[in-house]
C-alpha positions in Angstrom: 14.7 29.9 36.6 11.2 28.7 35.7 11.7 29.1 31.9 15.1 27.2 32.2 13.0 24.2 33.1 11.5 24.1 29.6 14.7 24.8 27.7 15.6 22.0 25.2 18.9 23.5 24.1 21.5 20.8 23.4 18.9 18.0 23.2 18.0 16.0 20.1 14.4 14.9 19.4 13.2 12.3 16.9 9.6 12.8 15.9 8.0 10.0 13.8 5.7 11.1 11.1 6.9 14.7 11.3 6.6 15.8 7.7 3.1 17.2 8.2 0.2 17.8 10.7 0.8 17.3 14.4 4.3 15.9 13.9 5.4 18.9 11.9 3.8 21.3 14.5 5.7 19.5 17.3 9.0 19.6 15.3 8.6 23.4 15.0 7.6 23.8 18.7 10.4 21.7 20.1 12.9 23.3 17.6 11.8 26.7 18.9 12.5 25.6 22.5 16.0 24.7 21.4 16.0 21.1 20.4 17.7 19.6 17.4 15.0 17.9 15.4 15.2 14.6 13.5 12.5 14.6 10.9 11.0 11.2 10.0 8.9 10.1 7.1 8.9 7.0 4.9 9.9 9.0 1.8 13.5 10.2 2.0 12.9 13.2 -0.3 10.0 14.3 1.8 11.9 14.0 5.0 14.8 16.1 3.5 12.5 18.7 2.1 10.8 19.2 5.5 14.2 19.3 7.3 15.5 22.0 4.8 12.3 24.1 5.4 12.8 23.9 9.2 16.5 24.7 8.8 15.6 27.8 6.8 13.5 28.9 9.8 16.6 28.6 12.0 15.8 25.2 13.5 18.7 22.7 13.7 17.4 19.7 11.7 18.3 16.4 10.4 16.3 13.9 8.2 16.0 10.2 8.9 13.6 8.3 6.6 12.3 4.9 7.6 9.1 3.0 7.8 7.9 2.8 11.4 6.0 -0.4 10.7 9.1 -2.4 9.7 11.0 -3.4 12.9 14.2 -4.2 10.9 14.2 -0.7 9.3 13.5 0.8 12.7 16.5 -0.9 14.3 18.9 0.2 11.5 17.6 3.7 11.4 17.9 4.3 15.2 21.4 2.8 15.2 22.3 5.1 12.4 20.8 8.2 14.0 22.7 7.5 17.2 26.0 7.0 15.4 25.8 9.8 12.9 23.6 12.5 14.5 24.1 11.8 18.2 22.3 10.6 21.2 18.5 10.7 20.9 17.3 12.5 24.1 13.6 12.8 23.2 11.4 10.5 21.2 7.9 11.5 20.1 5.9 8.6 18.6 3.5 10.5 16.4 3.1 8.4 13.2 -0.5 7.3 12.7 -3.3 6.5 10.3 -7.1 6.3 10.5 -9.6 4.0 8.9 -13.2 4.5 9.4 -15.6 1.6 8.8 -18.2 -0.4 10.6 -16.7 -3.4 12.5 -18.7 -6.0 10.6 -17.4 -4.6 7.3 -13.8 -4.2 8.4 -11.3 -6.2 6.5 -8.6 -7.9 8.6 -5.8 -6.2 6.5 -7.2 -2.7 7.3 -7.3 -3.6 11.1 -3.7 -4.7 10.9 -2.6 -1.6 9.0 -4.0 0.6 11.8 -2.5 -1.5 14.5 0.9 -1.7 12.8 1.2 2.0 12.4 -0.5 3.3 15.5 0.5 0.7 18.1 3.1 -1.8 17.0 5.4 1.1 15.8 5.3 2.7 19.4 6.7 -0.6 20.7 9.3 -1.0 18.0 10.6 2.6 17.9 10.5 3.1 21.7 12.3 -0.2 22.4 15.1 0.7 20.0 15.5 4.2 21.4 15.3 3.0 25.0 18.1 0.5 24.4 20.3 3.5 23.8 18.7 5.8 26.5 18.9 3.3 29.4 22.7 3.0 29.5 22.8 6.9 29.6 20.4 6.9 32.5 18.1 9.6 30.9 15.5 10.1 28.2 12.0 11.3 27.4 9.6 9.2 25.3 6.3 10.8 24.4 3.6 9.0 22.4 0.6 10.6 20.7 -2.4 8.8 22.1 -5.9 10.2 21.6 -9.2 11.2 23.1 -10.1 7.6 21.8 -7.7 6.1 24.2 -10.7 6.5 26.6 -13.9 6.7 24.4 -15.0 5.5 20.9 -17.4 6.3 18.1 -19.0 4.0 15.6 -16.6 3.2 12.8 -13.4 3.9 14.7 -12.8 0.5 16.4 -9.2 -0.1 15.1 -8.1 3.4 15.9 -9.7 3.3 19.3 -8.2 0.0 20.1 -4.8 1.0 19.0 -4.8 4.3 20.9 -6.1 2.5 24.0 -3.1 0.3 23.6 -0.8 3.3 23.4 -2.1 4.5 26.7 -1.4 1.1 28.4 1.9 0.6 26.6 2.9 4.0 28.0 2.2 2.8 31.5 4.0 -0.5 30.9 7.1 1.3 29.6 7.1 3.5 32.6 6.9 0.5 35.0 9.9 -1.1 33.4 12.0 1.9 32.4 11.5 4.6 34.9 14.0 3.1 37.3 16.6 3.7 34.5 16.0 7.5 34.5 13.5 7.6 31.6 10.2 9.4 31.6 7.5 7.9 29.4 4.2 9.7 28.9 1.6 10.4 26.2 -0.5 13.2 24.9 -4.1 12.6 24.1 -5.4 15.0 21.5 -9.1 15.7 21.2 -10.6 16.8 17.8 -8.0 18.7 15.9 -8.1 20.0 12.4 -5.6 17.9 10.5 -5.2 15.9 7.3 -6.7 12.9 9.1 -9.8 14.8 10.1 -10.2 17.0 6.9 -13.4 15.1 5.8 -14.9 15.5 9.3 -14.1 19.2 9.5 -15.8 19.7 6.1 -18.9 17.8 7.1 -21.3 20.5 8.4 -23.2 18.0 10.6 -20.1 16.6 12.2 -18.5 20.0 12.6 -21.6 21.2 14.4 -21.6 18.2 16.6 -17.9 18.6 17.6 -18.4 22.3 18.4 -21.4 21.5 20.6 -19.8 18.5 22.3 -16.5 20.3 23.1 -16.8 22.7 26.0 -14.3 25.0 24.3 -16.7 25.2 21.4 -14.2 24.6 18.5 -11.7 22.3 16.9 -8.2 22.3 18.3 -5.2 23.8 16.4 -2.2 21.6 16.1 0.0 24.4 17.6 -1.9 24.0 20.8 -0.3 20.6 21.4 3.2 22.2 21.5 3.0 23.3 25.2 2.2 19.8 26.4 5.0 18.3 24.2 7.6 20.8 25.4 6.6 20.2 29.1 6.9 16.4 28.7 10.1 16.7 26.8 11.8 19.0 29.3 13.2 18.9 32.8 9.9 20.4 34.0 8.3 16.9 33.9 11.2 14.9 35.4 8.9 13.4 38.0 5.9 12.9 35.6 5.8 9.3 34.5 3.3 6.9 32.9 0.7 9.6 32.3 -1.5 10.6 29.4 -2.1 14.3 29.2 -5.4 15.1 27.4 -5.5 18.2 25.3 -9.1 18.0 24.1 -10.9 21.3 24.8 -12.7 19.7 27.7 -14.5 16.8 25.9 -13.7 14.2 28.5 -14.8 16.4 31.3 -18.5 16.0 30.6 -21.2 14.0 28.9 
């Protein structure tokens, strides 16, 4: 009975930015739990290639290429997915970018690029998916927030501001949509070894600092986010709403 709570068989999950990194790991994890996965990337060929690889591993997979920063593309793509693939039961807002630069040197275009990808897209994609979920009276929306939804480091202002916004947008969506049967939550990763953090992992000084600052004493592995995602995507979390679940090795627990 307990394992049945986490079974995603028969459900369809759209994961934005799922051609690599955290998004790909979550696609594999939710697929292993039984979900049909809709792979998203801006490049159609890339989305199709990743979908084919997942299908070769026995995961039911479709590809849906669109730019999460273009609201018109988002609306068309979600409508097409609903019509041609079927109802989207689970949305994971994962697409994101990083831009490290001191605030005084930060160009407005770079600020807007981070905001558009990391925050605005969560609003656009969630709204379109919710428009289909609400009449059905059910749905799971999970956004990838960050440790930096709570804290910041020098040079990370746009990213921290966007991820702080993701945390609060998650709460706002909960307040408006929970009454319609939707659960809207977020996952806040700490420091994980990904494409976005490759330069930091390779920096001996920063690597040593992260290992010392993290109670677990190491960087996270993307596969370690799967459990939180499956929990929030499944019936096990049906009364969990508006929350951000931090998966950070303990960083936020101490100074």
